[in-house]
ROTIZA-783491 format. One line per 4 residues: number of its first residue (from 1); for each residue x, y, z of N, C-alpha, C. Coordinates in steps of 0.2 Angstrom, whole numbers, plus 5000, padded with zeros to 4 digits. Atoms other than C-alpha are relative to their C-alpha. Example, Ala and Ser with C-alpha at 12.3 -4.5 7.8 and 13.67 -1.06 7.14 Angstrom:
<nodes>
1	5004/4994/5000/5062/4978/5039/5004/5006/5000 ~ 4996/4994/4999/5068/4995/5036/4996/5005/5003
</nodes>
This chain:
<nodes>
1	4998/4998/5006/4994/4771/5179/4994/5003/4996 ~ 5005/4997/5003/4977/4775/5173/4999/5007/5002 ~ 5000/4993/4998/4977/4791/5183/5005/5004/4997 ~ 4994/4996/5003/4994/4796/5177/4999/5001/4993
5	5002/4999/5007/4988/4793/5159/4995/5006/4999 ~ 5005/4995/5000/4973/4804/5162/5003/5007/5002 ~ 4997/4993/4998/4983/4818/5170/5004/5002/4994 ~ 4996/4998/5006/4995/4818/5155/4996/5002/4995
9	5005/4998/5005/4980/4819/5143/4998/5007/5002 ~ 5003/4994/4997/4973/4833/5154/5005/5006/4999 ~ 4995/4995/5001/4990/4843/5153/5001/5001/4993 ~ 5000/4999/5007/4991/4840/5135/4995/5004/4997
13	5006/4996/5002/4974/4847/5132/5000/5007/5002 ~ 4999/4994/4998/4977/4861/5143/5005/5004/4997 ~ 4994/4996/5004/4993/4866/5134/4997/5002/4993 ~ 5003/4999/5007/4983/4865/5117/4995/5006/5001
17	5004/4994/4999/4970/4877/5124/5003/5006/5001 ~ 4996/4994/4998/4982/4889/5131/5004/5003/4994 ~ 4997/4998/5006/4992/4889/5115/4995/5003/4994 ~ 5005/4998/5005/4976/4891/5104/4998/5007/5003
21	5002/4994/4998/4971/4905/5115/5005/5006/4999 ~ 4995/4995/5001/4987/4914/5113/5002/5001/4993 ~ 4998/5000/5007/4990/4911/5095/4997/5006/4996 ~ 5002/4994/5004/4978/4925/5088/5003/5006/5003
25	4996/4994/4997/4986/4938/5100/5007/5001/4997 ~ 4993/5000/5003/5003/4933/5094/5000/5002/4993 ~ 5001/4999/5007/4997/4933/5076/4998/5008/4999 ~ 5002/4993/5000/4989/4950/5079/5005/5005/5001
29	4994/4995/4998/5004/4958/5087/5005/5000/4994 ~ 4995/5001/5005/5015/4951/5073/4997/5004/4993 ~ 5003/4997/5005/5002/4957/5060/5001/5008/5000 ~ 4999/4992/4999/5002/4975/5067/5007/5002/4999
33	4993/4999/5002/5021/4975/5067/5001/5000/4993 ~ 4999/5000/5007/5021/4970/5049/4996/5005/4996 ~ 5004/4995/5003/5007/4982/5045/5004/5007/5001 ~ 4997/4994/4999/5017/4996/5053/5006/5001/4996
37	4994/5000/5004/5033/4991/5044/4998/5002/4992 ~ 5002/4998/5007/5024/4992/5027/4997/5007/4999 ~ 5003/4993/5000/5015/5008/5031/5006/5005/5000 ~ 4994/4996/5000/5032/5016/5035/5003/5000/4994
41	4997/5000/5007/5039/5011/5018/4995/5004/4996 ~ 5005/4996/5004/5023/5018/5010/5001/5007/5001 ~ 4999/4993/4998/5025/5034/5019/5007/5003/4998 ~ 4993/4998/5002/5044/5035/5015/4999/5001/4992
45	5001/5000/5008/5039/5032/4996/4997/5007/4999 ~ 5004/4994/5002/5026/5046/4996/5004/5007/5002 ~ 4996/4994/4998/5038/5059/5005/5005/5001/4995 ~ 4995/4999/5005/5051/5055/4992/4997/5002/4994
49	5004/4998/5006/5038/5056/4978/4998/5007/5000 ~ 5003/4993/5000/5031/5073/4983/5006/5005/5001 ~ 4994/4995/4999/5049/5080/4986/5004/5000/4993 ~ 4996/5000/5007/5055/5075/4968/5006/4996/5001
53	4994/5004/4999/5067/5063/4975/5000/4993/4996 ~ 5000/5005/5005/5070/5052/4960/5003/4994/5002 ~ 4996/5005/4998/5083/5041/4967/4996/4995/5005 ~ 5003/5004/4995/5073/5035/4982/4994/4997/4997
57	5006/5003/5004/5057/5033/4971/5002/4994/4996 ~ 4998/5006/5004/5067/5022/4959/5002/4994/5004 ~ 4997/5005/4996/5075/5012/4973/4994/4996/5003 ~ 5006/5003/4997/5058/5009/4981/4995/4997/4996
61	5004/5002/5005/5050/5004/4965/5003/4994/4997 ~ 4997/5006/5003/5052/4986/4959/5002/5001/4993 ~ 4999/5000/5007/5060/4983/4942/4994/4997/4996 ~ 5005/5003/5004/5045/4973/4937/4993/5003/5002
65	5006/4995/4998/5033/4987/4943/4995/5000/4994 ~ 5005/4999/5004/5016/4988/4935/4995/5005/5003 ~ 5005/4996/4998/5003/5002/4936/4995/5001/4995 ~ 5006/4999/5004/4986/5004/4930/4997/5007/5002
69	5002/4993/4998/4981/5023/4930/4993/5000/5000 ~ 5007/4998/4999/4964/5031/4932/4997/4999/4993 ~ 5003/5001/5007/4961/5029/4913/5001/4993/4998 ~ 4999/5007/5002/4965/5011/4913/5006/4998/4996
73	4994/5001/5003/4982/5013/4905/5005/4996/5004 ~ 4995/5004/4996/4996/5000/4910/5006/5003/4998 ~ 4994/4998/5001/5013/5006/4913/5005/4996/5004 ~ 4995/5003/4996/5029/4997/4918/5004/5005/5003
77	4996/4995/4996/5042/5005/4928/5004/5005/4996 ~ 4997/4995/5004/5052/5013/4914/4995/5005/4997 ~ 5005/4995/5004/5036/5020/4905/4997/5004/5006 ~ 5003/4996/4995/5029/5026/4922/5005/5006/5002
81	4995/4995/4999/5045/5035/4926/5001/5005/4995 ~ 4998/4996/5005/5048/5042/4909/4993/5005/4998 ~ 5006/4997/5002/5030/5047/4906/4996/5004/5005 ~ 5003/4997/4994/5024/5052/4923/5004/5003/5005
85	4996/4998/4994/5036/5053/4937/5005/5005/4999 ~ 4995/4995/5002/5051/5061/4929/4998/5007/4998 ~ 5002/4993/5001/5042/5076/4922/4997/5003/5006 ~ 5003/4997/4994/5033/5079/4938/5006/5001/5005
89	4994/4999/4996/5049/5077/4948/5004/5006/4998 ~ 4996/4995/5003/5058/5089/4936/4997/5007/5002 ~ 5004/4994/4999/5044/5102/4939/5001/5002/5008 ~ 5000/4999/4993/5045/5100/4958/5007/5003/5002
93	4993/4998/4999/5064/5102/4958/5002/5007/4997 ~ 4998/4994/5004/5066/5116/4945/4996/5006/5000 ~ 5005/4995/5000/5050/5125/4945/4997/5002/5007 ~ 5002/4999/4993/5047/5124/4964/4992/4998/5001
97	5007/5002/5000/5030/5115/4960/4999/4997/5007 ~ 5002/5003/4994/5022/5111/4977/4994/4996/4999 ~ 5006/5004/5000/5010/5097/4978/4998/4998/5007 ~ 5002/5002/4994/5000/5093/4993/5000/4993/5001
101	5000/5007/4999/5003/5076/5000/4992/4998/5002 ~ 5007/5002/4998/4985/5068/5000/5000/4996/5006 ~ 5001/5004/4995/4978/5061/5015/4995/4994/4998 ~ 5004/5006/5002/4971/5043/5013/4996/4998/5006
105	5004/5003/4995/4957/5035/5023/4998/4993/4998 ~ 5002/5007/5001/4949/5018/5024/5005/4996/4998 ~ 4994/5004/5002/4966/5011/5023/5000/4993/5003 ~ 4999/5007/4998/4968/4992/5025/5006/4997/4998
109	4994/5003/5002/4984/4983/5025/4999/4993/5002 ~ 5000/5007/4999/4985/4964/5023/5007/4998/4998 ~ 4994/5002/5002/5001/4956/5024/5000/4992/5000 ~ 4999/5007/5001/5006/4939/5017/5007/4998/4999
113	4993/5001/5000/5023/4935/5022/5004/5006/4998 ~ 4996/4994/5003/5035/4946/5011/4996/5004/4995 ~ 5004/4996/5004/5020/4953/5002/4995/5003/5004 ~ 5005/4997/4996/5008/4966/5008/4996/5004/4995
117	5005/4996/5004/4992/4974/5000/4997/5005/5004 ~ 5003/4994/4997/4987/4991/5004/4994/5003/4996 ~ 5005/4998/5004/4970/4997/4999/4997/5006/5004 ~ 5003/4994/4997/4961/5014/5003/4997/5005/4995
121	5003/4994/5004/4954/5030/4997/5003/5006/5002 ~ 4996/4993/5000/4962/5047/4994/4997/5005/4996 ~ 5002/4994/5003/4957/5064/4989/5005/5004/4997 ~ 4995/4996/5003/4968/5073/4976/4997/5007/4999
125	5002/4993/5001/4967/5092/4975/5005/5002/4995 ~ 4995/4998/5005/4976/5094/4959/4996/4999/4993 ~ 5002/5001/5007/4973/5096/4940/5004/4996/4996 ~ 4995/5004/5003/4988/5085/4936/4997/4993/4998
129	5003/5007/5001/4977/5069/4937/4994/5001/4996 ~ 5006/5000/5003/4960/5074/4932/4999/5005/4994 ~ 5000/4995/5005/4964/5089/4920/4996/5006/5002 ~ 5004/4994/4998/4952/5100/4930/5002/5001/5008
133	4998/4998/4993/4957/5110/4946/4995/4999/5005 ~ 5005/5001/4995/4946/5102/4958/5002/4993/5004 ~ 4998/5006/4996/4946/5088/4971/4996/4994/4997 ~ 5003/5006/5003/4943/5070/4965/5002/4995/5005
137	4999/5006/4996/4942/5054/4976/5002/4994/4996 ~ 4997/5006/5003/4952/5039/4971/5000/4994/5005 ~ 4999/5006/4996/4952/5021/4977/5007/4997/4997 ~ 4994/5003/5002/4969/5013/4976/5001/4993/5003
141	4997/5006/4998/4977/4996/4978/5008/5000/4999 ~ 4993/5001/5001/4996/4994/4981/5002/4993/5002 ~ 4997/5006/4998/5006/4978/4982/5007/5002/5001 ~ 4993/4999/4998/5022/4979/4991/5003/4994/5001
145	4996/5006/5000/5036/4966/4991/5006/5001/5004 ~ 4994/4999/4996/5049/4964/5004/5006/4995/4997 ~ 4995/5004/5003/5065/4959/4996/5007/5002/5003 ~ 4994/4999/4997/5082/4958/5004/4999/5005/5006
149	5001/4995/4994/5075/4967/5020/4997/5007/4998 ~ 5003/4993/5002/5068/4982/5010/4993/4999/4996 ~ 5006/5000/5003/5050/4985/5005/5000/5004/4993 ~ 5000/4997/5007/5047/4990/4986/4993/4999/4998
153	5006/5000/5003/5031/4995/4978/5000/4996/4993 ~ 5000/5004/5005/5027/4982/4965/4994/5001/4995 ~ 5005/4998/5005/5010/4986/4958/4996/5005/5003 ~ 5005/4994/4998/4998/5001/4959/4995/5000/4995
157	5006/4999/5004/4981/5003/4953/4996/5005/5003 ~ 5004/4995/4998/4970/5018/4955/4994/5001/4996 ~ 5005/4998/5004/4953/5023/4949/4996/5005/5004 ~ 5005/4995/4998/4941/5038/4951/4994/4997/5004
161	5006/5002/4997/4927/5035/4963/4994/5004/4996 ~ 5005/4997/5004/4911/5038/4953/4997/5006/5005 ~ 5003/4994/4996/4903/5055/4958/4992/4998/5001 ~ 5007/5002/4999/4885/5054/4965/4995/5001/4994
165	5005/4999/5006/4877/5061/4949/5003/4997/4994 ~ 4998/5004/5005/4886/5049/4938/4995/4996/4997 ~ 5005/5005/5003/4876/5039/4925/5000/4993/5003 ~ 5000/5007/4997/4871/5022/4932/5005/4995/4998
169	4995/5005/5003/4883/5012/4920/5007/5002/5002 ~ 4993/4998/4998/4898/5022/4927/5002/4999/5007 ~ 4998/5000/4993/4897/5018/4945/5003/4994/5002
</nodes>
C-alpha cells in the first residue's frame, strides 16, 4: 500500500511538472496567434484609413473611441471623424491625395483576453501632422477591443519623439 501511494504521488508530481513545462509554450502559441489576429486588424484599419475608406474606418473604430493627438488634444469618435479623418478621406477620394503608409518599428503587442495594446514607433513623412514637410518620428499606443468577434480600435495616443537638439525640458 505504501509503494502504491508513493507511485501515485510520483505520477501526480510528474504530471504537474509536464503540465508546468508545457504551459508557457501553449500560452506563447496562443499569445502569438492573438497578436497576429490583432496585427491583422490594425493592418486592415490602416489600409482602409489611407485609402479613404470611411465606412471601414468607422466600423473598425469603437463608438466610445478616444484619441489624444500630438498636441495633447482629446477627441471622441465623432470629433475625430469630423475634424480629422473625414476631411482627409475626402481629399484622398476626390483630389487623389496619396499618402504613404508609414512603416512602424519597435512594435509590441500585449493581449489581455479581448483587449490588446499595441505600442510602437513610426516615421511620418507628411506636412499634414507637423505642418512642416519633413519626417517626424512618433510613438504611439493603441488599445484594441474584440467585440462580437471583431477587433475595433478604442483608444489611440501619439506623441512626437523629441529631436536630439530639443531643449532638456521637452524630452
